[in-house]
C-alpha positions, 0 to 999 in steps of 0.5 A, a space after each residue: 676256454 673255461 672261465 671265459 665269458 663269450 661276448 654277446 652275439 646280440 644286444 641284450 637288456 636286463 633289469 634288476 627288479 630288486 633295484 628298479 623303482 619304476 620311475 619311468 625314465 627308461 620308458 621316456 627314453 626308449 618307449 619301443 623297449 620299455 613299458 610300465 604296466 597298469 599294475 605298476 610292473 615293468 616290461 621290456 624287450 630283452 633283445 635290442 634291435 640295432 635301430 634302438 641301440 642308442 635309445 637303450 644306451 640312453 635309458 641305461 645311462 638315465 636310470 636313477 637306480 642303475 637297474 638297467 644293464 646293456 650287453 652290446 654285441 661285438 661288431 667289427 668296429 668295436 673290437 670284433 673280428 673284421 
């Protein structure tokens, strides 16, 4: 399958650091996933545990610069194989 991207096998976050302005909305929505450092940087968990998935979705939605991307793993209820 050349040229076809495989669906992720786990929920993954990524942040475009060129776009992110560190406003902290993501930290407020998902403190278990995002952290602003004392030096003004942003740390985040790249792999999202299932229990934090809804918070990750909220953080991606609320980001004013749209810097957060969430790639969700396929599941049987979301179009994967049963």
